[in-house]
py3Dmol code that shows the C-alpha trace and the ligand (Angstrom):
import py3Dmol

protein = """\
ATOM      1  CA  MET A   1      98.741  79.394 114.875  1.00  0.00           C
ATOM      2  CA  SER A   2      99.122  80.550 111.322  1.00  0.00           C
ATOM      3  CA  LYS A   3     101.008  78.369 108.881  1.00  0.00           C
ATOM      4  CA  GLU A   4     101.814  81.304 106.630  1.00  0.00           C
ATOM      5  CA  VAL A   5     105.261  82.759 106.793  1.00  0.00           C
ATOM      6  CA  THR A   6     106.481  85.981 105.219  1.00  0.00           C
ATOM      7  CA  LEU A   7     109.990  85.940 103.872  1.00  0.00           C
ATOM      8  CA  PHE A   8     111.361  89.469 103.656  1.00  0.00           C
ATOM      9  CA  GLU A   9     113.864  89.340 100.810  1.00  0.00           C
ATOM     10  CA  VAL A  10     116.849  91.487 101.749  1.00  0.00           C
ATOM     11  CA  GLY A  11     119.250  90.371  98.990  1.00  0.00           C
ATOM     12  CA  PRO A  12     119.159  93.553  96.888  1.00  0.00           C
ATOM     13  CA  ARG A  13     120.048  95.720  99.911  1.00  0.00           C
ATOM     14  CA  ASP A  14     121.457  93.924 102.941  1.00  0.00           C
ATOM     15  CA  GLY A  15     122.913  91.323 100.584  1.00  0.00           C
ATOM     16  CA  LEU A  16     124.524  93.442  97.881  1.00  0.00           C
ATOM     17  CA  GLN A  17     125.541  96.254 100.219  1.00  0.00           C
ATOM     18  CA  ASN A  18     127.926  93.873 101.875  1.00  0.00           C
ATOM     19  CA  GLU A  19     129.355  92.240  98.785  1.00  0.00           C
ATOM     20  CA  LYS A  20     132.651  93.643  97.522  1.00  0.00           C
ATOM     21  CA  ALA A  21     131.487  93.812  93.940  1.00  0.00           C
ATOM     22  CA  PHE A  22     129.501  96.755  92.627  1.00  0.00           C
ATOM     23  CA  VAL A  23     126.527  95.384  90.762  1.00  0.00           C
ATOM     24  CA  GLU A  24     125.395  97.621  87.900  1.00  0.00           C
ATOM     25  CA  THR A  25     122.133  99.497  88.282  1.00  0.00           C
ATOM     26  CA  LYS A  26     120.504  97.670  85.384  1.00  0.00           C
ATOM     27  CA  ASP A  27     121.457  94.316  86.904  1.00  0.00           C
ATOM     28  CA  LYS A  28     120.007  95.304  90.265  1.00  0.00           C
ATOM     29  CA  ILE A  29     116.803  96.314  88.505  1.00  0.00           C
ATOM     30  CA  ASN A  30     116.618  92.994  86.631  1.00  0.00           C
ATOM     31  CA  PHE A  31     117.269  91.119  89.874  1.00  0.00           C
ATOM     32  CA  ILE A  32     114.502  92.969  91.734  1.00  0.00           C
ATOM     33  CA  ASN A  33     112.115  92.536  88.802  1.00  0.00           C
ATOM     34  CA  LEU A  34     112.712  88.805  88.913  1.00  0.00           C
ATOM     35  CA  LEU A  35     112.212  88.739  92.695  1.00  0.00           C
ATOM     36  CA  SER A  36     108.972  90.665  92.188  1.00  0.00           C
ATOM     37  CA  GLN A  37     107.675  87.691  90.199  1.00  0.00           C
ATOM     38  CA  ALA A  38     108.676  85.147  92.827  1.00  0.00           C
ATOM     39  CA  GLY A  39     105.826  85.906  95.217  1.00  0.00           C
ATOM     40  CA  PHE A  40     107.570  87.990  97.896  1.00  0.00           C
ATOM     41  CA  LYS A  41     105.361  90.445  99.729  1.00  0.00           C
ATOM     42  CA  LYS A  42     108.353  92.468 100.889  1.00  0.00           C
ATOM     43  CA  ILE A  43     111.611  93.239  99.134  1.00  0.00           C
ATOM     44  CA  GLU A  44     114.315  95.440 100.584  1.00  0.00           C
ATOM     45  CA  ALA A  45     115.375  97.162  97.405  1.00  0.00           C
ATOM     46  CA  ALA A  46     117.747  99.976  98.320  1.00  0.00           C
ATOM     47  CA  SER A  47     119.576 101.965 100.936  1.00  0.00           C
ATOM     48  CA  PHE A  48     119.614 105.748 101.008  1.00  0.00           C
ATOM     49  CA  VAL A  49     122.909 106.098 102.764  1.00  0.00           C
ATOM     50  CA  SER A  50     125.765 108.409 101.807  1.00  0.00           C
ATOM     51  CA  PRO A  51     127.520 106.989  98.708  1.00  0.00           C
ATOM     52  CA  LYS A  52     130.777 107.940 100.400  1.00  0.00           C
ATOM     53  CA  TRP A  53     130.149 105.263 103.012  1.00  0.00           C
ATOM     54  CA  VAL A  54     128.409 102.644 100.940  1.00  0.00           C
ATOM     55  CA  PRO A  55     129.275 103.049  97.240  1.00  0.00           C
ATOM     56  CA  GLN A  56     127.458  99.780  96.417  1.00  0.00           C
ATOM     57  CA  MET A  57     124.153 101.498  97.201  1.00  0.00           C
ATOM     58  CA  ALA A  58     124.786 104.859  95.524  1.00  0.00           C
ATOM     59  CA  ASP A  59     122.172 104.167  92.847  1.00  0.00           C
ATOM     60  CA  GLY A  60     119.205 103.574  95.180  1.00  0.00           C
ATOM     61  CA  PHE A  61     117.136 106.292  93.571  1.00  0.00           C
ATOM     62  CA  GLU A  62     117.706 105.003  90.037  1.00  0.00           C
ATOM     63  CA  VAL A  63     116.976 101.445  91.154  1.00  0.00           C
ATOM     64  CA  MET A  64     113.680 102.421  92.781  1.00  0.00           C
ATOM     65  CA  GLN A  65     112.653 104.424  89.725  1.00  0.00           C
ATOM     66  CA  GLY A  66     113.783 101.756  87.279  1.00  0.00           C
ATOM     67  CA  ILE A  67     112.080  98.665  88.655  1.00  0.00           C
ATOM     68  CA  LYS A  68     108.758  97.364  87.382  1.00  0.00           C
ATOM     69  CA  ARG A  69     106.520  97.662  90.427  1.00  0.00           C
ATOM     70  CA  ASN A  70     104.383  94.687  91.307  1.00  0.00           C
ATOM     71  CA  PRO A  71     101.340  96.014  93.214  1.00  0.00           C
ATOM     72  CA  ASP A  72     101.440  92.966  95.516  1.00  0.00           C
ATOM     73  CA  VAL A  73     104.981  93.763  96.670  1.00  0.00           C
ATOM     74  CA  LYS A  74     106.065  96.385  99.187  1.00  0.00           C
ATOM     75  CA  TYR A  75     109.468  97.807  98.294  1.00  0.00           C
ATOM     76  CA  ALA A  76     111.488  98.861 101.326  1.00  0.00           C
ATOM     77  CA  ALA A  77     114.627 100.928 101.799  1.00  0.00           C
ATOM     78  CA  LEU A  78     117.047 101.575 104.611  1.00  0.00           C
ATOM     79  CA  THR A  79     117.148 105.234 105.642  1.00  0.00           C
ATOM     80  CA  PRO A  80     119.939 106.105 108.093  1.00  0.00           C
ATOM     81  CA  ASN A  81     119.106 109.827 108.299  1.00  0.00           C
ATOM     82  CA  LEU A  82     116.631 112.511 107.334  1.00  0.00           C
ATOM     83  CA  LYS A  83     118.313 113.290 104.043  1.00  0.00           C
ATOM     84  CA  GLY A  84     118.156 109.598 103.133  1.00  0.00           C
ATOM     85  CA  TYR A  85     114.524 109.488 104.143  1.00  0.00           C
ATOM     86  CA  GLU A  86     113.600 112.420 101.934  1.00  0.00           C
ATOM     87  CA  ARG A  87     115.362 110.838  98.997  1.00  0.00           C
ATOM     88  CA  ALA A  88     113.652 107.477  99.647  1.00  0.00           C
ATOM     89  CA  TYR A  89     110.264 109.187  99.831  1.00  0.00           C
ATOM     90  CA  GLU A  90     110.917 110.980  96.572  1.00  0.00           C
ATOM     91  CA  ALA A  91     111.993 107.706  94.980  1.00  0.00           C
ATOM     92  CA  GLY A  92     108.633 106.180  95.892  1.00  0.00           C
ATOM     93  CA  VAL A  93     109.516 103.491  98.438  1.00  0.00           C
ATOM     94  CA  ASP A  94     106.611 101.743 100.205  1.00  0.00           C
ATOM     95  CA  GLU A  95     108.288 101.493 103.571  1.00  0.00           C
ATOM     96  CA  ILE A  96     111.499 102.452 105.292  1.00  0.00           C
ATOM     97  CA  ALA A  97     113.780 100.865 107.852  1.00  0.00           C
ATOM     98  CA  ILE A  98     115.737 102.398 110.707  1.00  0.00           C
ATOM     99  CA  PHE A  99     118.182 100.599 112.960  1.00  0.00           C
ATOM    100  CA  GLY A 100     119.827 100.416 116.327  1.00  0.00           C
ATOM    101  CA  SER A 101     122.429  98.157 117.867  1.00  0.00           C
ATOM    102  CA  ALA A 102     122.087  96.179 121.078  1.00  0.00           C
ATOM    103  CA  SER A 103     125.825  96.571 121.623  1.00  0.00           C
ATOM    104  CA  GLU A 104     127.617  99.814 122.536  1.00  0.00           C
ATOM    105  CA  GLY A 105     130.814  98.646 120.857  1.00  0.00           C
ATOM    106  CA  PHE A 106     129.060  97.966 117.581  1.00  0.00           C
ATOM    107  CA  SER A 107     127.199 101.271 117.712  1.00  0.00           C
ATOM    108  CA  GLN A 108     130.425 103.188 118.340  1.00  0.00           C
ATOM    109  CA  HIS A 109     132.388 101.375 115.633  1.00  0.00           C
ATOM    110  CA  ASN A 110     129.582 101.441 113.110  1.00  0.00           C
ATOM    111  CA  ILE A 111     128.026 104.880 113.476  1.00  0.00           C
ATOM    112  CA  ASN A 112     130.233 106.632 115.989  1.00  0.00           C
ATOM    113  CA  CYS A 113     127.717 107.215 118.749  1.00  0.00           C
ATOM    114  CA  SER A 114     126.041 105.487 121.662  1.00  0.00           C
ATOM    115  CA  ILE A 115     122.953 103.298 121.270  1.00  0.00           C
ATOM    116  CA  GLU A 116     120.793 105.935 122.887  1.00  0.00           C
ATOM    117  CA  GLU A 117     122.105 108.767 120.738  1.00  0.00           C
ATOM    118  CA  SER A 118     121.633 106.706 117.591  1.00  0.00           C
ATOM    119  CA  LEU A 119     117.980 106.112 118.447  1.00  0.00           C
ATOM    120  CA  GLU A 120     117.363 109.749 119.385  1.00  0.00           C
ATOM    121  CA  ARG A 121     118.710 110.797 116.002  1.00  0.00           C
ATOM    122  CA  PHE A 122     115.864 108.946 114.309  1.00  0.00           C
ATOM    123  CA  GLU A 123     113.135 110.909 116.067  1.00  0.00           C
ATOM    124  CA  GLU A 124     112.849 113.715 113.556  1.00  0.00           C
ATOM    125  CA  LEU A 125     112.874 111.254 110.668  1.00  0.00           C
ATOM    126  CA  THR A 126     110.232 108.977 112.190  1.00  0.00           C
ATOM    127  CA  ASN A 127     107.967 111.903 113.100  1.00  0.00           C
ATOM    128  CA  ILE A 128     107.959 112.985 109.474  1.00  0.00           C
ATOM    129  CA  ALA A 129     107.513 109.416 108.232  1.00  0.00           C
ATOM    130  CA  ILE A 130     104.509 108.946 110.514  1.00  0.00           C
ATOM    131  CA  ARG A 131     102.952 112.180 109.237  1.00  0.00           C
ATOM    132  CA  GLN A 132     103.458 110.951 105.677  1.00  0.00           C
ATOM    133  CA  ASP A 133     101.896 107.546 106.465  1.00  0.00           C
ATOM    134  CA  MET A 134     105.153 105.811 105.666  1.00  0.00           C
ATOM    135  CA  PRO A 135     105.421 102.422 107.421  1.00  0.00           C
ATOM    136  CA  ILE A 136     108.618 102.117 109.456  1.00  0.00           C
ATOM    137  CA  ARG A 137     110.455  98.911 110.187  1.00  0.00           C
ATOM    138  CA  GLY A 138     113.188  98.632 112.796  1.00  0.00           C
ATOM    139  CA  TYR A 139     116.343  96.562 112.839  1.00  0.00           C
ATOM    140  CA  VAL A 140     118.272  95.721 115.942  1.00  0.00           C
ATOM    141  CA  SER A 141     121.738  94.340 115.338  1.00  0.00           C
ATOM    142  CA  CYS A 142     123.946  92.146 117.535  1.00  0.00           C
ATOM    143  CA  ILE A 143     121.067  90.504 119.399  1.00  0.00           C
ATOM    144  CA  VAL A 144     123.277  87.785 120.899  1.00  0.00           C
ATOM    145  CA  GLU A 145     126.860  88.617 120.165  1.00  0.00           C
ATOM    146  CA  CYS A 146     128.911  91.624 119.130  1.00  0.00           C
ATOM    147  CA  PRO A 147     132.204  91.384 117.223  1.00  0.00           C
ATOM    148  CA  TYR A 148     133.698  94.011 119.582  1.00  0.00           C
ATOM    149  CA  ASP A 149     131.999  93.509 122.951  1.00  0.00           C
ATOM    150  CA  GLY A 150     131.255  89.776 122.926  1.00  0.00           C
ATOM    151  CA  ALA A 151     128.063  88.538 124.588  1.00  0.00           C
ATOM    152  CA  VAL A 152     125.040  90.838 124.529  1.00  0.00           C
ATOM    153  CA  GLU A 153     122.480  90.926 127.362  1.00  0.00           C
ATOM    154  CA  PRO A 154     118.905  90.066 126.316  1.00  0.00           C
ATOM    155  CA  GLU A 155     117.674  92.958 128.493  1.00  0.00           C
ATOM    156  CA  VAL A 156     119.561  95.414 126.294  1.00  0.00           C
ATOM    157  CA  VAL A 157     117.941  93.919 123.192  1.00  0.00           C
ATOM    158  CA  ALA A 158     114.551  94.361 124.873  1.00  0.00           C
ATOM    159  CA  ARG A 159     115.287  98.032 125.554  1.00  0.00           C
ATOM    160  CA  VAL A 160     116.281  98.691 121.947  1.00  0.00           C
ATOM    161  CA  VAL A 161     113.208  96.847 120.624  1.00  0.00           C
ATOM    162  CA  ASP A 162     111.064  98.934 122.951  1.00  0.00           C
ATOM    163  CA  ALA A 163     112.710 102.157 121.769  1.00  0.00           C
ATOM    164  CA  LEU A 164     112.255 101.257 118.098  1.00  0.00           C
ATOM    165  CA  LEU A 165     108.587 100.405 118.619  1.00  0.00           C
ATOM    166  CA  GLY A 166     108.272 103.679 120.540  1.00  0.00           C
ATOM    167  CA  LEU A 167     109.634 105.530 117.505  1.00  0.00           C
ATOM    168  CA  GLY A 168     106.738 104.107 115.496  1.00  0.00           C
ATOM    169  CA  CYS A 169     108.121 100.895 113.993  1.00  0.00           C
ATOM    170  CA  TYR A 170     105.378  98.408 113.144  1.00  0.00           C
ATOM    171  CA  GLU A 171     107.856  95.540 113.491  1.00  0.00           C
ATOM    172  CA  VAL A 172     111.389  95.033 114.724  1.00  0.00           C
ATOM    173  CA  SER A 173     113.691  92.623 112.972  1.00  0.00           C
ATOM    174  CA  LEU A 174     116.085  90.858 115.337  1.00  0.00           C
ATOM    175  CA  GLY A 175     119.522  90.688 113.754  1.00  0.00           C
ATOM    176  CA  ASP A 176     122.103  88.091 114.606  1.00  0.00           C
ATOM    177  CA  THR A 177     124.702  90.165 112.818  1.00  0.00           C
ATOM    178  CA  VAL A 178     127.671  87.878 113.371  1.00  0.00           C
ATOM    179  CA  GLY A 179     125.628  84.739 112.761  1.00  0.00           C
ATOM    180  CA  LYS A 180     126.873  82.842 115.772  1.00  0.00           C
ATOM    181  CA  ALA A 181     123.700  82.721 117.853  1.00  0.00           C
ATOM    182  CA  GLU A 182     122.661  79.220 118.857  1.00  0.00           C
ATOM    183  CA  PRO A 183     119.030  78.085 119.082  1.00  0.00           C
ATOM    184  CA  GLU A 184     119.144  77.997 122.887  1.00  0.00           C
ATOM    185  CA  GLN A 185     120.259  81.637 122.981  1.00  0.00           C
ATOM    186  CA  ILE A 186     117.509  82.692 120.577  1.00  0.00           C
ATOM    187  CA  ASN A 187     115.071  80.755 122.747  1.00  0.00           C
ATOM    188  CA  THR A 188     116.177  82.595 125.890  1.00  0.00           C
ATOM    189  CA  LEU A 189     116.017  85.952 124.128  1.00  0.00           C
ATOM    190  CA  LEU A 190     112.544  85.349 122.698  1.00  0.00           C
ATOM    191  CA  GLU A 191     111.206  84.145 126.044  1.00  0.00           C
ATOM    192  CA  LEU A 192     112.204  87.487 127.498  1.00  0.00           C
ATOM    193  CA  LEU A 193     111.014  89.610 124.563  1.00  0.00           C
ATOM    194  CA  LEU A 194     107.632  87.902 124.387  1.00  0.00           C
ATOM    195  CA  GLN A 195     106.908  88.900 127.972  1.00  0.00           C
ATOM    196  CA  ASN A 196     106.736  92.475 126.713  1.00  0.00           C
ATOM    197  CA  PHE A 197     105.999  92.318 123.010  1.00  0.00           C
ATOM    198  CA  ASP A 198     103.738  90.397 120.689  1.00  0.00           C
ATOM    199  CA  ALA A 199     105.246  87.859 118.291  1.00  0.00           C
ATOM    200  CA  SER A 200     103.654  89.800 115.424  1.00  0.00           C
ATOM    201  CA  GLN A 201     105.892  92.780 116.291  1.00  0.00           C
ATOM    202  CA  LEU A 202     109.061  90.723 115.850  1.00  0.00           C
ATOM    203  CA  ALA A 203     110.909  89.275 112.876  1.00  0.00           C
ATOM    204  CA  GLY A 204     114.036  87.106 112.705  1.00  0.00           C
ATOM    205  CA  HIS A 205     117.131  88.201 110.802  1.00  0.00           C
ATOM    206  CA  TYR A 206     119.641  85.454 111.283  1.00  0.00           C
ATOM    207  CA  HIS A 207     122.962  85.229 109.520  1.00  0.00           C
ATOM    208  CA  ASP A 208     124.273  81.795 108.798  1.00  0.00           C
ATOM    209  CA  THR A 209     127.951  82.047 109.749  1.00  0.00           C
ATOM    210  CA  ASN A 210     127.899  79.014 112.016  1.00  0.00           C
ATOM    211  CA  GLY A 211     125.120  77.163 110.227  1.00  0.00           C
ATOM    212  CA  TRP A 212     122.505  77.736 112.933  1.00  0.00           C
ATOM    213  CA  ALA A 213     120.193  80.099 111.058  1.00  0.00           C
ATOM    214  CA  LEU A 214     117.598  77.506 110.054  1.00  0.00           C
ATOM    215  CA  ASP A 215     117.450  76.125 113.590  1.00  0.00           C
ATOM    216  CA  ASN A 216     117.092  79.655 114.929  1.00  0.00           C
ATOM    217  CA  ILE A 217     114.168  80.197 112.587  1.00  0.00           C
ATOM    218  CA  LYS A 218     112.582  76.952 113.823  1.00  0.00           C
ATOM    219  CA  VAL A 219     112.849  78.103 117.433  1.00  0.00           C
ATOM    220  CA  SER A 220     111.333  81.451 116.451  1.00  0.00           C
ATOM    221  CA  LEU A 221     108.448  79.759 114.627  1.00  0.00           C
ATOM    222  CA  HIS A 222     107.749  77.842 117.794  1.00  0.00           C
ATOM    223  CA  HIS A 223     107.460  81.168 119.624  1.00  0.00           C
ATOM    224  CA  GLY A 224     104.982  82.455 117.044  1.00  0.00           C
ATOM    225  CA  LEU A 225     107.210  84.606 114.836  1.00  0.00           C
ATOM    226  CA  ARG A 226     106.055  84.529 111.226  1.00  0.00           C
ATOM    227  CA  THR A 227     108.373  86.946 109.426  1.00  0.00           C
ATOM    228  CA  PHE A 228     111.981  86.205 108.576  1.00  0.00           C
ATOM    229  CA  ASP A 229     114.584  88.079 106.580  1.00  0.00           C
ATOM    230  CA  SER A 230     116.589  86.118 104.053  1.00  0.00           C
ATOM    231  CA  ALA A 231     118.640  86.741 100.933  1.00  0.00           C
ATOM    232  CA  VAL A 232     118.647  84.842  97.676  1.00  0.00           C
ATOM    233  CA  GLY A 233     122.030  83.168  97.330  1.00  0.00           C
ATOM    234  CA  GLY A 234     122.835  83.832 100.999  1.00  0.00           C
ATOM    235  CA  LEU A 235     124.262  87.199  99.992  1.00  0.00           C
ATOM    236  CA  GLY A 236     125.941  89.665 102.277  1.00  0.00           C
ATOM    237  CA  GLY A 237     127.974  89.623 105.435  1.00  0.00           C
ATOM    238  CA  CYS A 238     128.551  92.810 107.323  1.00  0.00           C
ATOM    239  CA  PRO A 239     131.537  95.073 106.595  1.00  0.00           C
ATOM    240  CA  TYR A 240     131.421  96.373 110.174  1.00  0.00           C
ATOM    241  CA  ALA A 241     131.290  92.919 111.739  1.00  0.00           C
ATOM    242  CA  PRO A 242     134.565  91.129 111.008  1.00  0.00           C
ATOM    243  CA  GLY A 243     134.118  87.474 110.204  1.00  0.00           C
ATOM    244  CA  ALA A 244     130.384  87.746 109.623  1.00  0.00           C
ATOM    245  CA  LYS A 245     129.118  85.645 106.747  1.00  0.00           C
ATOM    246  CA  GLY A 246     125.967  86.144 104.758  1.00  0.00           C
ATOM    247  CA  ASN A 247     122.265  86.252 105.361  1.00  0.00           C
ATOM    248  CA  VAL A 248     120.435  82.970 105.526  1.00  0.00           C
ATOM    249  CA  ASP A 249     119.690  81.699 102.016  1.00  0.00           C
ATOM    250  CA  THR A 250     116.082  82.285 100.926  1.00  0.00           C
ATOM    251  CA  LEU A 251     115.927  78.970  99.054  1.00  0.00           C
ATOM    252  CA  ALA A 252     117.084  77.049 102.119  1.00  0.00           C
ATOM    253  CA  VAL A 253     114.538  78.782 104.359  1.00  0.00           C
ATOM    254  CA  HIS A 254     111.779  78.187 101.834  1.00  0.00           C
ATOM    255  CA  ALA A 255     112.650  74.472 101.603  1.00  0.00           C
ATOM    256  CA  MET A 256     112.802  74.075 105.378  1.00  0.00           C
ATOM    257  CA  LEU A 257     109.464  75.850 105.845  1.00  0.00           C
ATOM    258  CA  GLU A 258     107.715  73.703 103.253  1.00  0.00           C
ATOM    259  CA  GLU A 259     109.105  70.625 104.930  1.00  0.00           C
ATOM    260  CA  GLU A 260     107.759  71.804 108.282  1.00  0.00           C
ATOM    261  CA  GLY A 261     104.297  72.373 106.806  1.00  0.00           C
ATOM    262  CA  PHE A 262     104.450  76.151 106.460  1.00  0.00           C
ATOM    263  CA  SER A 263     103.730  78.063 103.294  1.00  0.00           C
ATOM    264  CA  THR A 264     105.653  81.026 101.932  1.00  0.00           C
ATOM    265  CA  GLY A 265     103.694  81.743  98.746  1.00  0.00           C
ATOM    266  CA  LEU A 266     106.971  81.675  96.839  1.00  0.00           C
ATOM    267  CA  ASP A 267     107.527  80.110  93.473  1.00  0.00           C
ATOM    268  CA  GLU A 268     110.528  77.831  93.728  1.00  0.00           C
ATOM    269  CA  GLU A 269     111.434  77.919  90.061  1.00  0.00           C
ATOM    270  CA  THR A 270     111.539  81.718  89.964  1.00  0.00           C
ATOM    271  CA  LEU A 271     113.585  81.678  93.139  1.00  0.00           C
ATOM    272  CA  MET A 272     116.105  79.384  91.501  1.00  0.00           C
ATOM    273  CA  HIS A 273     116.353  81.707  88.503  1.00  0.00           C
ATOM    274  CA  ALA A 274     116.968  84.636  90.848  1.00  0.00           C
ATOM    275  CA  ASN A 275     119.557  82.573  92.666  1.00  0.00           C
ATOM    276  CA  ASP A 276     121.429  81.802  89.428  1.00  0.00           C
ATOM    277  CA  MET A 277     121.225  85.399  88.250  1.00  0.00           C
ATOM    278  CA  MET A 278     122.685  86.789  91.438  1.00  0.00           C
ATOM    279  CA  LYS A 279     125.438  84.196  91.715  1.00  0.00           C
ATOM    280  CA  SER A 280     126.669  85.029  88.225  1.00  0.00           C
ATOM    281  CA  LEU A 281     126.492  88.784  88.841  1.00  0.00           C
ATOM    282  CA  VAL A 282     128.462  88.671  92.046  1.00  0.00           C
ATOM    283  CA  LYS A 283     130.982  86.111  90.813  1.00  0.00           C
ATOM    284  CA  ASP A 284     131.751  88.021  87.607  1.00  0.00           C
ATOM    285  CA  LYS A 285     132.816  91.066  89.563  1.00  0.00           C
ATOM    286  CA  GLN A 286     135.066  89.516  92.175  1.00  0.00           C
TER     287      GLN A 286
END
"""
ligand_1 = """\
1
ZN
Zn 121.599 90.668 107.253
"""
view = py3Dmol.view(width=600, height=400)
view.addModel(protein, "pdb")
view.setStyle({"model": 0}, {"cartoon": {"style": "trace"}})
view.addModel(ligand_1, "xyz")
view.setStyle({"model": 1}, {"stick": {}})
view.zoomTo()
view.show()
């Protein structure tokens, strides 16, 4: 099995979106430019969501247009609806992400509709994206636990993964949104998912609330997963998931992977610079 692991840096979007502070456009651009030098193949740079809902991400267009593009990096953006997609396309993103929840309670609280409705709403968007050769990534949230409904059934996660792949996603990122999943639960979930899907279609997105994220990544590596989402500085919780802490810290994942004999292609020194830059930006504003 391959020893190469892709870390999908989600700090500029999933990270900053969920921080209280608004980080200035020019600072976001500098942050992404620094990340672009660190060796990431994928950076989630923006979200094209209504600024009314997520003011932190209102400058997605300016950010995408302002960054210095590294041809080796794919810049991704979250697109919750068709309008967002069109804006993302215009801004020149390399790939988009859509999302669904594995918990009805989370779906209702977060976007005011059922899981099924939320996925159906993406159909028009994904049809257009496919026609425009735009790669689509899927996120499924609450893969083990929901802040409203409690435990989530692995079978429901499997159905949402299936639906997202059916919409044209090349990969589905499995989100432990509240960050309380334990390695044994991830193991059980992956055993089920891998009966139906290939490991190359799945990515891990584990929050580190209870300190299990690195162990959850290890379990996932064992099952053949080779893509993981992380954020420099462990940025971002989830405003819709009370008590949720941040994404797993990119530096910590990188260190663990190197120790386990995997390679990420990342430059540690640049990562540390990015880490320092982001910490000072977020701290200054709080
Ligand atoms: Zn996250």
